[in-house]
ROPA-585722 format. One record per residue (C-alpha): x, z, y. Coordinates in pm, whole numbers, plus 50000, padded with zeros to 5 digits. Layout:
N
XZY...
This chain:
493
462923799557879466083819157992464903854158110466523854158406464883820258531461603836458479462543864258705463743839958973460423816558931458263851158952459893861859259459333827559403455763822759263456553794359027454493788858745456843755158638460363748258678461113718658894461483681958754464533667458804465743631158803469833628158761471453598758849475103583458901476813554758827477913564558472476833590158193477943599357852477473587957576476163555057745478993545357972482293564158050485093558058245486083595058329484753627658357481623622958602480263608058291480753639258045479343662358364476133643958374475123637458021476373677157936474353692458232471323671258138471263685057794471613719757881469043715858163466713701757870467563735657678466623758257997463323742257994463573711658266461653681758267465183665458346465443628358356468283600858398468193570458578471603548858524472543513458566471853492258261475793481858244476953456258011478553481957805475103500457768473183466857728475323456057391474653487757230470843495557339469033464257428467283466957112466473502157122465123504757489461393498457614460553476857914458703497258127458153478258466459733450958682459703446659069461913433959343463833450659621465303439159913469203439159994470123424360274468533389960321467873384559944465063401359721466613411459385464923417659042464483451758919463913458258563463093495858443464033501358070463323534157921465483550557654464483583257464467573605157438466763633757192463943640257421465623632957765463803602357888466543578258026465603547458275468163520558265467973498258581468293461358485469953432658715472273410358540473923399058857474913436258964475643451558608476303424558387480173429658401482493460658462480863498158586483203496258893483713458659018485913471259329485803457659702482673452759900480573440459584480763473559466479213485259781476653461459730476253471959359475393506259432473403499359754471063477459550471293509059269470453531159502467243508859652466213504459324466403543559240463873552359527461433521259464461123531259089460063563459149456343554459207456223530458906457743550458632455003579058620457173604858710457663623459060460553643159066460663674759283464553671059305466823639259317470193649559174472693621759303476573623059199479493610859406479413581359667477723555159476474213573059493475083596459783472953574360033469823582159838469123613860070469733595360379467243565460303464783594160167464793610860521465003581560742463333552760535460993568760293460053600960482456373587460493456063578960177455613598559862459403597259742460093611760079458863646359955461623646859725464673671859760467973661959700471333675659570474493659359605477303667659369480783658959488483093652559178486083640259393486113637559757489113611659759486133582659655483863580559955482243546259952483753530360283482873498760419482403479660727479303494860932477583461561003477933452560597475913485160495473533479760767472923445860653472743458160281470633486760330468363482560668470253513060865469403511761216472373511261485471863544761585473333560661253477043541861341477403576561508480133601861395476973628461330475793602161063477693578060833480163567261095483783572760971486943559161159485063527061278483383519560970480683534960749480853559360471478223563060183479573599160062479323611460430475793598860425474993621660120476733650060299474943646860614471773640860462471413660960130469403692560118472293710059919475773702059827477583711159509481433705859406482853712659064484383744059108484453775059342488163766359478487553731259534484403738259762486483762259975489823736759963487523709360082486613727460403490133723660484492023698360650494793694360369491923686860112489093675460319489613638960307488593635960673485283652360594486343688560624484663695060966481613678060838481923700960521482403731260720479443723860914477273724360587479193756160466475713775360393474443745860183477663740359972478283758259645480993753459381479823753159034482243748158781482053722258510482083733858144482973714257813480993697657543481973725757278480523708057021482393674657070485693697257119485073721656863488713726156666486923745556402484793711956292486413684156480486253650756283489123636056455491963662056355493443666656003493053707855970490283724556124491173758756269489873786856486491253820356654491183841556347494203820356221496413795856360497983781856025495563750756084497023747056442500433746556283499283719356032498063699156319501523702256475503133688556175500853661856139501103649656508504653652256473504693628156170502203604156308504113596156636507423600256485508873627456704512203634456610512083673356634511463702056370508113718856315509213749656487510013733556795507343736357111505523706257173504093698257518501363672357544499593655957869496533634857814495953620858173495443592158422499003581358538498393588458908500053608659182496893632159197497673642858885501663651558960503013624458787505673627159056506663662258965506973652258605509503623158659511123646458896512183670758661511613654858302515103655258203515403692658248512413699258096513573677957794517223699157847515013732757757514253718557388510873706157376508903677757218507223658657454503763637357398501843616757657498893592857622497383577657940497203546158171497603543158541500003531658794502353505758656505673524358787504763555658591503773534858259507163517558279508803555258292506843567258007507323535657783511143543657815511163580557715511233576557340514653556157386515973578357657515393609757443516133596957082512303598357017512023636457123509583623057373506793598257319504613578757623501483559757453500033538457708496533537157581493003552357627492723566857242490143593257206491063604956867494753603756926493593628057240492053650357003495033652856790497513656857087495063687457207494943704256864498843698656773500763705857129501793739457199501343736157575499253711157831501263702658116498683693458416500533696558726497643678859003498203675159339494633685359366492183686359073488243692059181487363703158831489643694558537488143692858221491583686658024492973722158071489573734857942489763712257627493263727757581492203761857624489513753857347492143743557095494553773757156497013748257353498223769257664498043750557998500753749758244498993739258553499383739658946496873765559088494433742159240490873735159234489543738758902492933748058748492853778358936489193789258824490293785458460493673790658415494793827758458498763831558463500333851658201501343885158302503773900357995503463933558144499943936158076499253908957808496893894858031496123858258101495733824157917498323803658049500633794658317500493783958697502673777658975501263778259349503593751959528503623715259501507203708859403509213703059075511253730659104508303756559094506773731958797510143734058605510263768958643507093778758534507613753558181510723769458136508953804958131506373794357912508993780357682510753810557677507453828857600507243803357303509903826057125507833853657080505283847056811503273877356872502353872257251501883833557178499073843556930497623868957172497523843657424495863815357188493233839057129492463849057451492163809057541489963801057234487683827557290486713821957649483383807857699483973772157817480403757757756478273742658027475553768357956476783794158221477043764358476473823749958378472063785558445473803783158823472333747258890469073759058774468903786159032470283760559272467393737559203464583766359240466093773959575466213739259672462673731159560461523762959752462743749360064
């Protein structure tokens, strides 16, 4: 066990680490649509390494069932009430390298896509929350802490403290992770009350009432024992009206229980020295392999640029949050500065339409691919010189960390986790690992891109920047230790 954890346990007179049940709508490698899945999966593995009895409880989504149905063991089945209906709950267990994973099986709720949208998505995850709580007494594991993630499981803390307070499950402490405050699970209060048996007195601004309806995430914010978000800067930002999405006041009242813990990345999956998805492995000792990856990327995509020209890469969702408006506004000026440009991603149709046409507009100096292609994403991280990420807001961001790992220098807006991970280059002190700008406008972004392209002309400076970027500790190990301390604090309350 980690020596620092041993010291903390001794100070708290604890002989064993608290047992943790972690749950969320998705988790890599089982089901993934975004960074939430990576965080849950990677954190669970790191906690296991630290010595925790960590277990996962996930929906048995169609995408999981199709792959794992022959590898799970049926544990138990029972029913829960959702609204006026009694619904089947099957609990299937899978051993994931020593981590028990419990899948909640119900074909009606999880036999299709992970997120169905609309009112049905609220019913999906109301059911899932109820099933988790009811499953605890029958799986042979009573956790000390239930760690819930985002709005889909955020009602669990409220249910435990209002409906299960006299049950064994009511002894469980709860930690809520907020990965993106923009997604809250907002529904008509009557609908929520019908699904989960919520008493009318909780239709109040001190509880889950929000703009005349109900808010699942707010339920977690009000009732969870501890609140976590995914970077220190974002933890500060969401307590302000500009970033708080209407919940800043409630978050301010819980400021003493809110902590920002920076995410890490899976440094095994993203390791340029041993990445099977890139043609030329490389490390910080030599950048000849990185240059070969760049030339291979140019050839693969048919970019009409020479091998000495800089390449700007983007691997992104095409949404306003990701700063795509800024890129569109300054795109012609960026290309006039002389780089190649590669983007892969999907999202809003107007953005997709724009990037589908950039190859024609630039004579193939820019390429936009509207798809999700993980192997190609790895090659873009490895083969680009710069990684553009001008987000309007970014709770943490993993893409800039992956870029750093591959020696691809981020150009970011200084917000949330981008501010916490990208240190702007100072040419006078030779410090920093990338480039950043403060104000959310196209002019400042363009100025920073031009500055980065100017630095590119100095090979010595670029290599110094790349080495610092690649030598950073971007693993989840530090983050997991901070989570471990939080769990010990929470369990001791």
